[in-house]
C-alpha positions in Angstrom: 264.3 215.3 146.6 263.8 213.8 143.1 263.1 217.5 141.7 266.6 218.3 143.2 268.0 215.3 141.5 266.4 216.2 138.2 268.0 219.7 138.7 271.5 218.6 139.1 271.2 216.5 135.7 270.4 219.7 133.8 272.8 222.2 132.4 271.8 226.0 131.7 271.8 227.1 128.4 271.6 230.5 127.1 268.1 231.3 125.6 269.7 233.8 122.9 271.9 230.8 121.6 269.1 228.7 121.7 266.9 230.9 119.5 269.9 231.7 117.0 270.3 227.7 116.8 266.5 227.3 116.3 266.3 229.9 113.3 269.3 228.4 111.6 268.0 224.8 112.1 264.3 225.5 111.3 265.1 227.6 108.2 267.4 224.8 107.0 265.0 222.1 107.8 262.4 223.8 105.5 264.6 224.0 102.7 265.8 220.6 103.1 262.3 219.2 103.3 261.4 221.1 100.0 264.5 220.0 98.3 263.7 216.2 99.4 260.7 216.5 96.9 258.5 215.0 99.8 256.9 218.6 99.8 257.4 221.8 101.9 256.8 222.0 105.6 253.4 223.0 106.5 254.6 226.3 108.4 256.1 227.5 105.1 253.6 226.0 102.6 251.6 229.3 102.5 254.5 231.5 101.8 255.5 228.9 99.4 252.2 228.9 97.4 252.1 232.6 97.2 255.8 232.5 95.9 254.8 230.2 93.4 251.4 232.3 92.5 253.4 235.4 92.3 257.0 234.4 91.7 258.3 237.9 91.2 258.4 238.0 95.1 260.8 235.4 96.7 259.9 232.5 99.3 262.0 234.5 102.0 260.1 237.5 101.4 256.5 235.9 101.3 257.7 234.1 104.7 257.8 237.4 106.5 255.0 239.1 104.9 253.1 235.8 106.2 254.5 236.2 109.6 253.6 239.7 110.0 250.0 238.7 109.5 250.1 236.0 112.0 251.8 238.8 114.5 248.7 241.0 113.7 246.3 238.2 114.1 247.7 237.5 117.6 247.5 240.9 118.6 243.9 241.2 117.5 243.3 238.1 119.6 244.7 239.5 122.6 243.1 242.8 122.0 246.4 244.7 122.9 249.6 245.8 121.5 252.5 243.1 122.6 256.0 244.9 122.1 257.5 241.5 122.4 255.8 240.3 118.9 257.8 242.9 117.2 260.9 241.4 118.3 259.4 238.3 116.8 258.7 239.6 113.6 262.5 240.8 113.4 263.4 237.0 114.2 261.0 236.1 111.5 262.6 238.5 108.9 266.1 236.9 109.6 264.4 233.5 109.1 263.1 234.5 105.6 266.4 235.6 104.5 268.0 232.5 105.7 265.4 230.7 103.4 266.6 232.5 100.6 270.4 232.0 101.5 269.9 228.0 101.8 268.0 228.0 98.4 270.9 229.6 96.6 273.3 226.5 97.4 270.8 223.5 98.4 271.0 222.3 94.8 274.7 221.2 95.0 273.5 218.2 97.3 273.4 214.9 95.3 269.9 213.9 94.7 268.5 210.3 94.5 265.7 208.3 95.8 267.7 207.2 99.1 269.2 210.6 99.5 265.7 212.3 99.3 264.4 209.8 101.9 267.3 210.9 104.0 266.9 214.7 103.5 263.1 214.2 104.6 264.1 212.3 107.6 266.8 214.6 108.6 264.4 217.8 107.8 261.6 216.4 109.9 264.0 215.8 113.0 265.6 219.2 112.7 262.4 220.9 112.7 261.0 219.1 115.8 264.3 219.9 117.4 264.4 223.4 116.3 260.7 224.3 117.2 261.0 222.5 120.4 264.1 224.9 121.3 262.3 228.0 120.1 259.6 227.0 122.6 261.9 226.9 125.4 264.2 229.8 124.7 262.2 232.4 126.7 262.5 235.0 124.2 260.0 236.0 121.3 260.4 233.5 118.5 259.7 233.3 114.7 255.9 234.1 114.1 255.2 230.6 112.6 256.4 229.1 115.7 255.1 231.7 118.2 251.7 231.6 116.4 250.6 228.2 117.7 252.3 228.5 121.0 250.5 231.6 121.8 247.2 230.3 120.5 247.8 227.4 123.0 248.1 230.0 125.6 244.9 232.1 124.6 242.8 229.2 124.1 243.9 226.7 126.8 244.1 224.1 124.2 246.9 221.5 124.3 250.1 222.8 122.2 250.4 219.4 120.3 246.5 220.0 119.1 247.1 223.6 118.0 250.0 222.9 116.3 248.6 220.1 114.1 245.4 222.1 113.4 247.6 225.2 112.3 249.8 222.9 110.0 246.7 221.4 108.5 245.0 224.8 107.9 248.4 225.8 106.0 248.2 222.6 103.9 244.5 223.4 103.0 245.2 227.1 102.3 248.2 225.8 100.0 246.0 223.1 98.3 243.3 225.8 97.3 245.9 228.4 96.2 248.1 226.3 93.8 245.2 224.2 92.7 243.2 227.1 91.9 245.8 229.7 90.5 248.4 227.0 89.0 245.6 224.4 88.2 247.6 221.8 89.9 248.5 221.3 93.7 252.2 222.3 94.1 254.7 222.0 97.2 252.8 219.4 98.9 253.7 215.8 99.2 253.5 212.6 101.5 256.0 214.2 103.6 254.2 217.5 104.1 251.2 215.5 105.1 252.9 213.2 107.4 254.7 216.3 109.1 251.6 218.2 109.5 249.7 215.4 111.3 252.6 214.2 113.6 255.0 217.1 113.9 253.2 218.6 116.8 253.7 215.0 118.8 257.1 215.1 117.6 258.1 218.6 118.9 256.6 217.4 122.3 258.8 214.1 122.5 262.0 216.3 121.5 260.9 218.9 124.2 260.7 216.3 126.7 264.1 215.1 125.9 265.5 218.4 126.1 264.0 219.4 129.4 265.7 216.3 130.7 269.0 217.7 130.1 268.7 221.6 130.0 267.2 224.4 131.4 266.9 228.0 129.7 267.7 231.5 130.6 267.3 234.5 128.6 267.8 238.5 129.4 264.1 238.7 129.5 263.9 236.3 132.5 261.1 234.7 131.6 260.4 231.6 133.7 257.8 229.6 131.8 258.5 226.9 129.2 256.2 225.3 126.8 255.5 222.0 125.6 
């Protein structure tokens, strides 16, 4: 009876729209966090490091190169070709292009200490919501979001732990690359570190709130949802 009550309180949301919203939200959240000066989000820190070390290639381009590597890694771990992962790479390509698009005009936003704090808080919330939507859209998603979700499925480890581990690994990689090649650590700030160690939990909280109000259905009719 209680399950029926909860079912009535939720409304059906198309997974395709959820994925579109997630890609738009997440790409803007990444650029806004970087613009805040608190540091780039962990999921984009590795492509950012490459864009600084090899600046003739844009952040967006490095992003989908990195995402391609993640897709190949998942296929190797699963020991089979997964067609849905190719769609995920296409979504990642759009994500990368949106990063470049937002970077073109983000500088028009006013910048001061109060606004930078505001930008970081908003970007953090946006990324938590966007990734939670990605995990529930029942479609292949951006590889940087797909990777921890699939790793949780492959290893059986809780998603929040995998997510934090993935983010911290990205941060360490970025710190090494920029520190070694640029002679200073670039792109990482207090906001990056805070997000890396807490965003896994933040995504779970956002997901729990979403689950109380929405259910998702896509053309692929996948019935499982992730935390």
